[in-house]
N, CA, C and O atoms as CSV, one atom per row, in Angstrom:
chain,resi,resn,atom,element,x,y,z
A,1,MET,N,N,0.841,-1.173,0.000
A,1,MET,CA,C,0.000,0.000,0.000
A,1,MET,C,C,0.890,1.241,0.000
A,1,MET,O,O,1.844,1.329,0.772
A,2,GLN,N,N,0.572,2.194,-0.867
A,2,GLN,CA,C,1.356,3.410,-0.962
A,2,GLN,C,C,1.098,4.306,0.242
A,2,GLN,O,O,0.074,4.186,0.914
A,3,ALA,N,N,2.037,5.200,0.503
A,3,ALA,CA,C,1.922,6.115,1.646
A,3,ALA,C,C,0.670,6.974,1.530
A,3,ALA,O,O,-0.005,7.215,2.531
A,4,SER,N,N,0.347,7.445,0.315
A,4,SER,CA,C,-0.841,8.295,0.148
A,4,SER,C,C,-2.124,7.503,0.429
A,4,SER,O,O,-3.087,8.050,0.966
A,5,GLN,N,N,-2.137,6.226,0.069
A,5,GLN,CA,C,-3.293,5.389,0.359
A,5,GLN,C,C,-3.428,5.148,1.858
A,5,GLN,O,O,-4.533,5.172,2.399
A,6,GLN,N,N,-2.306,4.917,2.522
A,6,GLN,CA,C,-2.339,4.725,3.968
A,6,GLN,C,C,-2.815,5.990,4.669
A,6,GLN,O,O,-3.605,5.921,5.611
A,7,GLN,N,N,-2.338,7.141,4.216
A,7,GLN,CA,C,-2.751,8.413,4.798
A,7,GLN,C,C,-4.253,8.616,4.597
A,7,GLN,O,O,-4.960,9.028,5.517
A,8,PHE,N,N,-4.733,8.322,3.382
A,8,PHE,CA,C,-6.156,8.456,3.091
A,8,PHE,C,C,-6.983,7.568,4.012
A,8,PHE,O,O,-7.963,8.030,4.598
A,9,LEU,N,N,-6.603,6.300,4.146
A,9,LEU,CA,C,-7.346,5.377,4.997
A,9,LEU,C,C,-7.302,5.807,6.461
A,9,LEU,O,O,-8.292,5.673,7.180
A,10,SER,N,N,-6.174,6.315,6.893
A,10,SER,CA,C,-6.053,6.804,8.268
A,10,SER,C,C,-6.990,7.976,8.510
A,10,SER,O,O,-7.699,8.013,9.515
A,11,LEU,N,N,-6.993,8.933,7.590
A,11,LEU,CA,C,-7.884,10.095,7.723
A,11,LEU,C,C,-9.347,9.678,7.671
A,11,LEU,O,O,-10.176,10.208,8.411
A,12,LEU,N,N,-9.661,8.736,6.801
A,12,LEU,CA,C,-11.025,8.249,6.689
A,12,LEU,C,C,-11.481,7.603,7.988
A,12,LEU,O,O,-12.602,7.848,8.434
A,13,CYS,N,N,-10.640,6.788,8.599
A,13,CYS,CA,C,-10.973,6.141,9.871
A,13,CYS,C,C,-11.198,7.168,10.969
A,13,CYS,O,O,-12.142,7.048,11.750
A,14,VAL,N,N,-10.341,8.171,11.033
A,14,VAL,CA,C,-10.500,9.223,12.041
A,14,VAL,C,C,-11.819,9.948,11.825
A,14,VAL,O,O,-12.536,10.228,12.786
A,15,SER,N,N,-12.145,10.254,10.583
A,15,SER,CA,C,-13.396,10.950,10.275
A,15,SER,C,C,-14.611,10.112,10.665
A,15,SER,O,O,-15.567,10.623,11.249
A,16,VAL,N,N,-14.565,8.834,10.342
A,16,VAL,CA,C,-15.680,7.940,10.678
A,16,VAL,C,C,-15.857,7.862,12.192
A,16,VAL,O,O,-16.982,7.912,12.689
A,17,LEU,N,N,-14.764,7.741,12.918
A,17,LEU,CA,C,-14.854,7.682,14.381
A,17,LEU,C,C,-15.448,8.968,14.947
A,17,LEU,O,O,-16.255,8.917,15.875
A,18,LYS,N,N,-15.066,10.108,14.407
A,18,LYS,CA,C,-15.622,11.373,14.880
A,18,LYS,C,C,-17.124,11.441,14.612
A,18,LYS,O,O,-17.890,11.913,15.452
A,19,ILE,N,N,-17.532,10.977,13.458
A,19,ILE,CA,C,-18.950,11.010,13.112
A,19,ILE,C,C,-19.750,10.135,14.067
A,19,ILE,O,O,-20.836,10.529,14.493
A,20,TYR,N,N,-19.236,8.951,14.414
A,20,TYR,CA,C,-19.961,8.075,15.328
A,20,TYR,C,C,-20.005,8.640,16.737
A,20,TYR,O,O,-20.983,8.424,17.454
A,21,LYS,N,N,-18.977,9.351,17.146
A,21,LYS,CA,C,-18.964,9.950,18.479
A,21,LYS,C,C,-19.860,11.179,18.539
A,21,LYS,O,O,-20.541,11.408,19.538
A,22,GLU,N,N,-19.860,11.966,17.474
A,22,GLU,CA,C,-20.627,13.202,17.414
A,22,GLU,C,C,-21.520,13.147,16.179
A,22,GLU,O,O,-21.063,13.452,15.078
A,23,PRO,N,N,-22.791,12.763,16.344
A,23,PRO,CA,C,-23.638,12.558,15.167
A,23,PRO,C,C,-23.973,13.840,14.406
A,23,PRO,O,O,-24.434,13.773,13.267
A,24,THR,N,N,-23.751,14.991,15.008
A,24,THR,CA,C,-23.980,16.224,14.267
A,24,THR,C,C,-22.634,16.868,13.974
A,24,THR,O,O,-21.716,16.847,14.793
A,25,MET,N,N,-22.548,17.428,12.805
A,25,MET,CA,C,-21.283,18.007,12.356
A,25,MET,C,C,-21.585,19.343,11.712
A,25,MET,O,O,-22.563,19.477,10.978
A,26,LYS,N,N,-20.766,20.309,11.978
A,26,LYS,CA,C,-20.908,21.629,11.375
A,26,LYS,C,C,-20.299,21.596,9.977
A,26,LYS,O,O,-19.404,20.804,9.687
A,27,PHE,N,N,-20.813,22.485,9.116
A,27,PHE,CA,C,-20.308,22.548,7.750
A,27,PHE,C,C,-18.794,22.727,7.716
A,27,PHE,O,O,-18.106,22.077,6.929
A,28,GLU,N,N,-18.277,23.606,8.567
A,28,GLU,CA,C,-16.844,23.883,8.559
A,28,GLU,C,C,-16.038,22.620,8.880
A,28,GLU,O,O,-15.012,22.355,8.253
A,29,GLU,N,N,-16.513,21.845,9.862
A,29,GLU,CA,C,-15.822,20.601,10.216
A,29,GLU,C,C,-15.839,19.628,9.047
A,29,GLU,O,O,-14.821,19.032,8.696
A,30,TYR,N,N,-17.026,19.479,8.447
A,30,TYR,CA,C,-17.151,18.554,7.331
A,30,TYR,C,C,-16.222,18.947,6.194
A,30,TYR,O,O,-15.481,18.116,5.669
A,31,GLN,N,N,-16.266,20.226,5.817
A,31,GLN,CA,C,-15.468,20.665,4.684
A,31,GLN,C,C,-13.977,20.473,4.951
A,31,GLN,O,O,-13.228,20.070,4.061
A,32,SER,N,N,-13.562,20.756,6.152
A,32,SER,CA,C,-12.160,20.581,6.517
A,32,SER,C,C,-11.743,19.110,6.428
A,32,SER,O,O,-10.701,18.789,5.857
A,33,GLU,N,N,-12.547,18.237,6.986
A,33,GLU,CA,C,-12.213,16.808,6.961
A,33,GLU,C,C,-12.337,16.225,5.556
A,33,GLU,O,O,-11.517,15.405,5.145
A,34,ALA,N,N,-13.364,16.649,4.823
A,34,ALA,CA,C,-13.528,16.142,3.458
A,34,ALA,C,C,-12.359,16.576,2.580
A,34,ALA,O,O,-11.906,15.812,1.728
A,35,SER,N,N,-11.873,17.794,2.784
A,35,SER,CA,C,-10.785,18.288,1.942
A,35,SER,C,C,-9.512,17.465,2.136
A,35,SER,O,O,-8.678,17.390,1.234
A,36,GLN,N,N,-9.362,16.852,3.300
A,36,GLN,CA,C,-8.183,16.023,3.544
A,36,GLN,C,C,-8.217,14.721,2.735
A,36,GLN,O,O,-7.188,14.068,2.559
A,37,THR,N,N,-9.390,14.354,2.253
A,37,THR,CA,C,-9.521,13.137,1.444
A,37,THR,C,C,-9.649,13.461,-0.036
A,37,THR,O,O,-9.861,12.561,-0.849
A,38,ALA,N,N,-9.524,14.730,-0.397
A,38,ALA,CA,C,-9.665,15.149,-1.794
A,38,ALA,C,C,-8.334,14.973,-2.512
A,38,ALA,O,O,-7.522,15.894,-2.590
A,39,LEU,N,N,-8.135,13.793,-3.022
A,39,LEU,CA,C,-6.880,13.452,-3.697
A,39,LEU,C,C,-7.163,13.282,-5.185
A,39,LEU,O,O,-7.402,12.173,-5.663
A,40,TYR,N,N,-7.130,14.388,-5.900
A,40,TYR,CA,C,-7.357,14.335,-7.338
A,40,TYR,C,C,-6.399,15.305,-8.029
A,40,TYR,O,O,-5.832,16.183,-7.379
A,41,PRO,N,N,-6.217,15.151,-9.327
A,41,PRO,CA,C,-5.230,15.958,-10.054
A,41,PRO,C,C,-5.491,17.469,-9.942
A,41,PRO,O,O,-6.630,17.927,-10.028
A,42,ASN,N,N,-4.426,18.211,-9.752
A,42,ASN,CA,C,-4.467,19.672,-9.743
A,42,ASN,C,C,-5.471,20.247,-8.761
A,42,ASN,O,O,-6.166,21.219,-9.060
A,43,ARG,N,N,-5.539,19.643,-7.600
A,43,ARG,CA,C,-6.454,20.108,-6.538
A,43,ARG,C,C,-6.291,21.607,-6.337
A,43,ARG,O,O,-5.178,22.132,-6.314
A,44,LEU,N,N,-7.421,22.281,-6.191
A,44,LEU,CA,C,-7.548,23.734,-6.005
A,44,LEU,C,C,-7.225,24.526,-7.270
A,44,LEU,O,O,-7.096,25.750,-7.231
A,45,ARG,N,N,-7.097,23.822,-8.384
A,45,ARG,CA,C,-6.952,24.439,-9.699
A,45,ARG,C,C,-7.709,23.601,-10.734
A,45,ARG,O,O,-7.356,23.589,-11.913
A,46,ASN,N,N,-8.749,22.902,-10.280
A,46,ASN,CA,C,-9.389,21.928,-11.154
A,46,ASN,C,C,-10.873,21.790,-10.793
A,46,ASN,O,O,-11.287,20.783,-10.219
A,47,LEU,N,N,-11.653,22.792,-11.128
A,47,LEU,CA,C,-13.091,22.751,-10.843
A,47,LEU,C,C,-13.792,21.639,-11.626
A,47,LEU,O,O,-14.808,21.103,-11.182
A,48,GLU,N,N,-13.252,21.304,-12.771
A,48,GLU,CA,C,-13.906,20.310,-13.625
A,48,GLU,C,C,-14.022,18.944,-12.948
A,48,GLU,O,O,-15.065,18.295,-13.036
A,49,TYR,N,N,-12.959,18.507,-12.274
A,49,TYR,CA,C,-12.968,17.169,-11.682
A,49,TYR,C,C,-14.102,16.996,-10.669
A,49,TYR,O,O,-14.895,16.066,-10.818
A,50,PRO,N,N,-14.216,17.848,-9.646
A,50,PRO,CA,C,-15.315,17.634,-8.704
A,50,PRO,C,C,-16.691,17.918,-9.307
A,50,PRO,O,O,-17.689,17.351,-8.862
A,51,THR,N,N,-16.752,18.788,-10.312
A,51,THR,CA,C,-18.041,19.050,-10.957
A,51,THR,C,C,-18.528,17.807,-11.692
A,51,THR,O,O,-19.704,17.454,-11.607
A,52,LEU,N,N,-17.642,17.156,-12.403
A,52,LEU,CA,C,-18.022,15.924,-13.101
A,52,LEU,C,C,-18.365,14.824,-12.103
A,52,LEU,O,O,-19.299,14.053,-12.325
A,53,GLY,N,N,-17.618,14.747,-11.011
A,53,GLY,CA,C,-17.947,13.783,-9.963
A,53,GLY,C,C,-19.312,14.050,-9.362
A,53,GLY,O,O,-20.071,13.122,-9.083
A,54,LEU,N,N,-19.621,15.320,-9.165
A,54,LEU,CA,C,-20.926,15.705,-8.611
A,54,LEU,C,C,-22.062,15.255,-9.524
A,54,LEU,O,O,-23.063,14.717,-9.052
A,55,THR,N,N,-21.913,15.471,-10.812
A,55,THR,CA,C,-22.975,15.061,-11.726
A,55,THR,C,C,-23.131,13.543,-11.742
A,55,THR,O,O,-24.248,13.033,-11.829
A,56,GLY,N,N,-22.016,12.825,-11.657
A,56,GLY,CA,C,-22.090,11.361,-11.612
A,56,GLY,C,C,-22.806,10.859,-10.373
A,56,GLY,O,O,-23.651,9.968,-10.453
A,57,GLU,N,N,-22.465,11.434,-9.227
A,57,GLU,CA,C,-23.097,11.004,-7.976
A,57,GLU,C,C,-24.572,11.405,-7.932
A,57,GLU,O,O,-25.405,10.648,-7.434
A,58,ALA,N,N,-24.895,12.581,-8.446
A,58,ALA,CA,C,-26.305,12.996,-8.505
A,58,ALA,C,C,-27.093,12.040,-9.397
A,58,ALA,O,O,-28.255,11.738,-9.124
A,59,GLY,N,N,-26.453,11.569,-10.458
A,59,GLY,CA,C,-27.082,10.574,-11.331
A,59,GLY,C,C,-27.335,9.266,-10.599
A,59,GLY,O,O,-28.347,8.604,-10.833
A,60,GLU,N,N,-26.415,8.890,-9.710
A,60,GLU,CA,C,-26.625,7.671,-8.932
A,60,GLU,C,C,-27.812,7.825,-7.985
A,60,GLU,O,O,-28.584,6.884,-7.798
A,61,VAL,N,N,-27.960,9.002,-7.390
A,61,VAL,CA,C,-29.123,9.262,-6.535
A,61,VAL,C,C,-30.396,9.141,-7.368
A,61,VAL,O,O,-31.351,8.482,-6.957
A,62,ALA,N,N,-30.407,9.777,-8.538
A,62,ALA,CA,C,-31.583,9.739,-9.409
A,62,ALA,C,C,-31.908,8.310,-9.830
A,62,ALA,O,O,-33.081,7.945,-9.918
A,63,ASN,N,N,-30.894,7.504,-10.089
A,63,ASN,CA,C,-31.126,6.124,-10.503
A,63,ASN,C,C,-31.779,5.309,-9.387
A,63,ASN,O,O,-32.671,4.501,-9.642
A,64,ILE,N,N,-31.331,5.527,-8.154
A,64,ILE,CA,C,-31.952,4.826,-7.019
A,64,ILE,C,C,-33.410,5.249,-6.881
A,64,ILE,O,O,-34.282,4.410,-6.658
A,65,VAL,N,N,-33.675,6.539,-7.012
A,65,VAL,CA,C,-35.056,7.032,-6.893
A,65,VAL,C,C,-35.923,6.455,-8.019
A,65,VAL,O,O,-37.085,6.116,-7.798
A,66,LYS,N,N,-35.361,6.346,-9.209
A,66,LYS,CA,C,-36.080,5.721,-10.325
A,66,LYS,C,C,-36.469,4.290,-9.971
A,66,LYS,O,O,-37.592,3.857,-10.230
A,67,LYS,N,N,-35.519,3.558,-9.371
A,67,LYS,CA,C,-35.782,2.160,-9.016
A,67,LYS,C,C,-36.807,2.042,-7.895
A,67,LYS,O,O,-37.506,1.032,-7.803
A,68,ILE,N,N,-36.905,3.051,-7.050
A,68,ILE,CA,C,-37.956,3.053,-6.018
A,68,ILE,C,C,-39.314,3.006,-6.705
A,68,ILE,O,O,-40.210,2.277,-6.278
A,69,GLN,N,N,-39.461,3.785,-7.767
A,69,GLN,CA,C,-40.732,3.804,-8.506
A,69,GLN,C,C,-40.949,2.502,-9.267
A,69,GLN,O,O,-42.035,1.924,-9.228
A,70,ARG,N,N,-39.918,2.050,-9.954
A,70,ARG,CA,C,-40.046,0.871,-10.816
A,70,ARG,C,C,-40.185,-0.422,-10.038
A,70,ARG,O,O,-41.022,-1.262,-10.367
A,71,ASP,N,N,-39.356,-0.589,-8.990
A,71,ASP,CA,C,-39.256,-1.883,-8.337
A,71,ASP,C,C,-39.966,-1.986,-6.991
A,71,ASP,O,O,-40.257,-3.085,-6.520
A,72,PHE,N,N,-40.241,-0.852,-6.382
A,72,PHE,CA,C,-40.767,-0.886,-5.016
A,72,PHE,C,C,-42.079,-0.132,-4.846
A,72,PHE,O,O,-42.495,0.146,-3.722
A,73,GLY,N,N,-42.730,0.198,-5.956
A,73,GLY,CA,C,-44.025,0.867,-5.884
A,73,GLY,C,C,-43.979,2.190,-5.125
A,73,GLY,O,O,-44.970,2.596,-4.517
A,74,GLY,N,N,-42.840,2.851,-5.160
A,74,GLY,CA,C,-42.711,4.137,-4.495
A,74,GLY,C,C,-42.375,4.062,-3.017
A,74,GLY,O,O,-42.281,5.095,-2.354
A,75,GLN,N,N,-42.192,2.860,-2.490
A,75,GLN,CA,C,-41.900,2.697,-1.066
A,75,GLN,C,C,-40.393,2.739,-0.817
A,75,GLN,O,O,-39.618,2.080,-1.510
A,76,ILE,N,N,-39.998,3.514,0.169
A,76,ILE,CA,C,-38.585,3.626,0.534
A,76,ILE,C,C,-38.325,2.693,1.709
A,76,ILE,O,O,-38.815,2.916,2.816
A,77,THR,N,N,-37.555,1.657,1.456
A,77,THR,CA,C,-37.204,0.700,2.502
A,77,THR,C,C,-35.984,1.223,3.277
A,77,THR,O,O,-35.338,2.184,2.860
A,78,ASP,N,N,-35.685,0.582,4.396
A,78,ASP,CA,C,-34.491,0.957,5.162
A,78,ASP,C,C,-33.228,0.752,4.328
A,78,ASP,O,O,-32.293,1.549,4.406
A,79,GLU,N,N,-33.204,-0.308,3.537
A,79,GLU,CA,C,-32.046,-0.570,2.685
A,79,GLU,C,C,-31.867,0.542,1.647
A,79,GLU,O,O,-30.754,1.017,1.419
A,80,ILE,N,N,-32.958,0.943,1.031
A,80,ILE,CA,C,-32.894,2.016,0.034
A,80,ILE,C,C,-32.495,3.333,0.705
A,80,ILE,O,O,-31.689,4.089,0.163
A,81,ARG,N,N,-33.053,3.601,1.865
A,81,ARG,CA,C,-32.683,4.815,2.609
A,81,ARG,C,C,-31.173,4.827,2.876
A,81,ARG,O,O,-30.529,5.869,2.755
A,82,GLY,N,N,-30.615,3.679,3.236
A,82,GLY,CA,C,-29.178,3.574,3.463
A,82,GLY,C,C,-28.377,3.833,2.199
A,82,GLY,O,O,-27.352,4.514,2.238
A,83,LYS,N,N,-28.841,3.288,1.073
A,83,LYS,CA,C,-28.155,3.531,-0.201
A,83,LYS,C,C,-28.201,5.012,-0.567
A,83,LYS,O,O,-27.209,5.576,-1.028
A,84,LEU,N,N,-29.357,5.635,-0.357
A,84,LEU,CA,C,-29.475,7.061,-0.660
A,84,LEU,C,C,-28.605,7.901,0.271
A,84,LEU,O,O,-28.007,8.890,-0.154
A,85,LYS,N,N,-28.538,7.510,1.521
A,85,LYS,CA,C,-27.675,8.220,2.474
A,85,LYS,C,C,-26.230,8.161,1.997
A,85,LYS,O,O,-25.513,9.160,2.043
A,86,ASP,N,N,-25.809,6.998,1.543
A,86,ASP,CA,C,-24.448,6.821,1.044
A,86,ASP,C,C,-24.195,7.707,-0.174
A,86,ASP,O,O,-23.189,8.414,-0.227
A,87,GLU,N,N,-25.085,7.673,-1.133
A,87,GLU,CA,C,-24.899,8.462,-2.364
A,87,GLU,C,C,-25.021,9.955,-2.091
A,87,GLU,O,O,-24.288,10.747,-2.683
A,88,LEU,N,N,-25.931,10.357,-1.208
A,88,LEU,CA,C,-26.041,11.775,-0.866
A,88,LEU,C,C,-24.780,12.260,-0.162
A,88,LEU,O,O,-24.380,13.412,-0.326
A,89,GLY,N,N,-24.159,11.393,0.614
A,89,GLY,CA,C,-22.875,11.729,1.219
A,89,GLY,C,C,-21.820,11.987,0.159
A,89,GLY,O,O,-21.011,12.905,0.291
A,90,ASP,N,N,-21.827,11.171,-0.901
A,90,ASP,CA,C,-20.888,11.383,-2.000
A,90,ASP,C,C,-21.177,12.707,-2.707
A,90,ASP,O,O,-20.254,13.429,-3.083
A,91,VAL,N,N,-22.462,13.022,-2.887
A,91,VAL,CA,C,-22.841,14.312,-3.479
A,91,VAL,C,C,-22.299,15.452,-2.614
A,91,VAL,O,O,-21.730,16.414,-3.130
A,92,LEU,N,N,-22.480,15.336,-1.304
A,92,LEU,CA,C,-21.997,16.365,-0.393
A,92,LEU,C,C,-20.481,16.523,-0.494
A,92,LEU,O,O,-19.972,17.644,-0.476
A,93,TRP,N,N,-19.762,15.413,-0.599
A,93,TRP,CA,C,-18.309,15.469,-0.726
A,93,TRP,C,C,-17.907,16.273,-1.958
A,93,TRP,O,O,-17.019,17.123,-1.892
A,94,TYR,N,N,-18.567,15.999,-3.079
A,94,TYR,CA,C,-18.232,16.711,-4.310
A,94,TYR,C,C,-18.647,18.181,-4.250
A,94,TYR,O,O,-17.954,19.036,-4.801
A,95,ILE,N,N,-19.761,18.486,-3.593
A,95,ILE,CA,C,-20.142,19.888,-3.411
A,95,ILE,C,C,-19.069,20.597,-2.589
A,95,ILE,O,O,-18.685,21.725,-2.899
A,96,SER,N,N,-18.594,19.940,-1.553
A,96,SER,CA,C,-17.543,20.509,-0.722
A,96,SER,C,C,-16.275,20.745,-1.541
A,96,SER,O,O,-15.634,21.787,-1.400
A,97,ALA,N,N,-15.912,19.798,-2.385
A,97,ALA,CA,C,-14.722,19.949,-3.222
A,97,ALA,C,C,-14.905,21.095,-4.223
A,97,ALA,O,O,-13.965,21.849,-4.476
A,98,CYS,N,N,-16.105,21.230,-4.792
A,98,CYS,CA,C,-16.371,22.360,-5.693
A,98,CYS,C,C,-16.229,23.679,-4.947
A,98,CYS,O,O,-15.645,24.633,-5.463
A,99,ALA,N,N,-16.764,23.730,-3.732
A,99,ALA,CA,C,-16.645,24.942,-2.922
A,99,ALA,C,C,-15.179,25.264,-2.671
A,99,ALA,O,O,-14.772,26.419,-2.790
A,100,ASP,N,N,-14.387,24.264,-2.329
A,100,ASP,CA,C,-12.950,24.473,-2.122
A,100,ASP,C,C,-12.305,25.067,-3.368
A,100,ASP,O,O,-11.505,25.999,-3.280
A,101,GLU,N,N,-12.654,24.525,-4.515
A,101,GLU,CA,C,-12.078,25.010,-5.774
A,101,GLU,C,C,-12.412,26.484,-6.007
A,101,GLU,O,O,-11.637,27.208,-6.632
A,102,LEU,N,N,-13.555,26.920,-5.508
A,102,LEU,CA,C,-14.003,28.301,-5.700
A,102,LEU,C,C,-13.633,29.221,-4.541
A,102,LEU,O,O,-13.939,30.413,-4.569
A,103,GLY,N,N,-12.978,28.673,-3.526
A,103,GLY,CA,C,-12.610,29.471,-2.371
A,103,GLY,C,C,-13.798,29.860,-1.513
A,103,GLY,O,O,-13.791,30.907,-0.866
A,104,LEU,N,N,-14.823,29.011,-1.509
A,104,LEU,CA,C,-16.036,29.254,-0.736
A,104,LEU,C,C,-16.153,28.227,0.383
A,104,LEU,O,O,-15.552,27.155,0.321
A,105,THR,N,N,-16.929,28.564,1.400
A,105,THR,CA,C,-17.222,27.587,2.445
A,105,THR,C,C,-18.646,27.080,2.266
A,105,THR,O,O,-19.498,27.772,1.708
A,106,LEU,N,N,-18.895,25.871,2.743
A,106,LEU,CA,C,-20.254,25.336,2.705
A,106,LEU,C,C,-21.191,26.212,3.522
A,106,LEU,O,O,-22.348,26.404,3.149
A,107,ALA,N,N,-20.696,26.743,4.636
A,107,ALA,CA,C,-21.534,27.594,5.495
A,107,ALA,C,C,-21.966,28.848,4.749
A,107,ALA,O,O,-23.133,29.233,4.823
A,108,GLU,N,N,-21.055,29.491,4.036
A,108,GLU,CA,C,-21.454,30.706,3.329
A,108,GLU,C,C,-22.386,30.392,2.162
A,108,GLU,O,O,-23.275,31.184,1.848
A,109,ILE,N,N,-22.191,29.255,1.524
A,109,ILE,CA,C,-23.107,28.845,0.452
A,109,ILE,C,C,-24.499,28.595,1.028
A,109,ILE,O,O,-25.498,29.038,0.461
A,110,ALA,N,N,-24.562,27.884,2.154
A,110,ALA,CA,C,-25.854,27.587,2.788
A,110,ALA,C,C,-26.555,28.873,3.211
A,110,ALA,O,O,-27.751,29.036,2.974
A,111,GLN,N,N,-25.817,29.784,3.835
A,111,GLN,CA,C,-26.405,31.056,4.275
A,111,GLN,C,C,-26.928,31.845,3.084
A,111,GLN,O,O,-28.050,32.351,3.120
A,112,TYR,N,N,-26.136,31.953,2.040
A,112,TYR,CA,C,-26.556,32.663,0.836
A,112,TYR,C,C,-27.831,32.036,0.264
A,112,TYR,O,O,-28.756,32.740,-0.141
A,113,ASN,N,N,-27.862,30.704,0.239
A,113,ASN,CA,C,-29.001,30.009,-0.346
A,113,ASN,C,C,-30.285,30.246,0.426
A,113,ASN,O,O,-31.324,30.506,-0.182
A,114,VAL,N,N,-30.245,30.165,1.749
A,114,VAL,CA,C,-31.484,30.376,2.518
A,114,VAL,C,C,-31.942,31.823,2.410
A,114,VAL,O,O,-33.144,32.089,2.404
A,115,GLU,N,N,-31.006,32.762,2.326
A,115,GLU,CA,C,-31.392,34.169,2.132
A,115,GLU,C,C,-32.025,34.371,0.761
A,115,GLU,O,O,-33.023,35.081,0.637
A,116,LYS,N,N,-31.458,33.755,-0.259
A,116,LYS,CA,C,-32.014,33.839,-1.612
A,116,LYS,C,C,-33.416,33.244,-1.650
A,116,LYS,O,O,-34.325,33.827,-2.241
A,117,LEU,N,N,-33.592,32.091,-1.022
A,117,LEU,CA,C,-34.905,31.437,-1.010
A,117,LEU,C,C,-35.934,32.243,-0.229
A,117,LEU,O,O,-37.100,32.314,-0.617
A,118,ALA,N,N,-35.501,32.848,0.872
A,118,ALA,CA,C,-36.423,33.679,1.654
A,118,ALA,C,C,-36.909,34.854,0.815
A,118,ALA,O,O,-38.097,35.177,0.827
A,119,LYS,N,N,-36.006,35.489,0.094
A,119,LYS,CA,C,-36.402,36.616,-0.771
A,119,LYS,C,C,-37.366,36.149,-1.853
A,119,LYS,O,O,-38.346,36.827,-2.163
A,120,ARG,N,N,-37.082,35.012,-2.411
A,120,ARG,CA,C,-37.903,34.503,-3.515
A,120,ARG,C,C,-39.272,34.055,-3.042
A,120,ARG,O,O,-40.281,34.377,-3.669
A,121,HIS,N,N,-39.320,33.320,-1.948
A,121,HIS,CA,C,-40.569,32.685,-1.532
A,121,HIS,C,C,-41.313,33.412,-0.431
A,121,HIS,O,O,-42.520,33.231,-0.272
A,122,LEU,N,N,-40.616,34.221,0.319
A,122,LEU,CA,C,-41.274,34.911,1.415
A,122,LEU,C,C,-41.345,36.411,1.165
A,122,LEU,O,O,-41.873,37.157,1.989
A,123,GLY,N,N,-40.822,36.845,0.045
A,123,GLY,CA,C,-40.858,38.261,-0.296
A,123,GLY,C,C,-40.070,39.141,0.644
A,123,GLY,O,O,-40.395,40.315,0.820
A,124,LYS,N,N,-39.031,38.585,1.253
A,124,LYS,CA,C,-38.257,39.359,2.233
A,124,LYS,C,C,-36.993,39.891,1.626
A,124,LYS,O,O,-36.218,40.565,2.304
């Protein structure tokens, strides 16, 4: 196993342990920990890579939802919920990587978004 793979697995284990100890996580914590596992070419100069990953993972979410309709009559089982949780986590990882590429934080994106939605839907 290469040193970078060992480092990645070590960071992943630490992150998983933190999540199990503390079930709630702030955006800043998530983005910081996720960025430590972002091992792709030209990191912080390569918006294309995480954007393409994001579209792929979003497609996986859509495919699972399609199968809920086709195979399960619209019912979401615990197994399907787990699969969606996994894929949504991957979507979140790629959103975080895109934010890093743009020099943005997830917290500022979230704040901007709720303010935009409030103006649009609540007339504020």
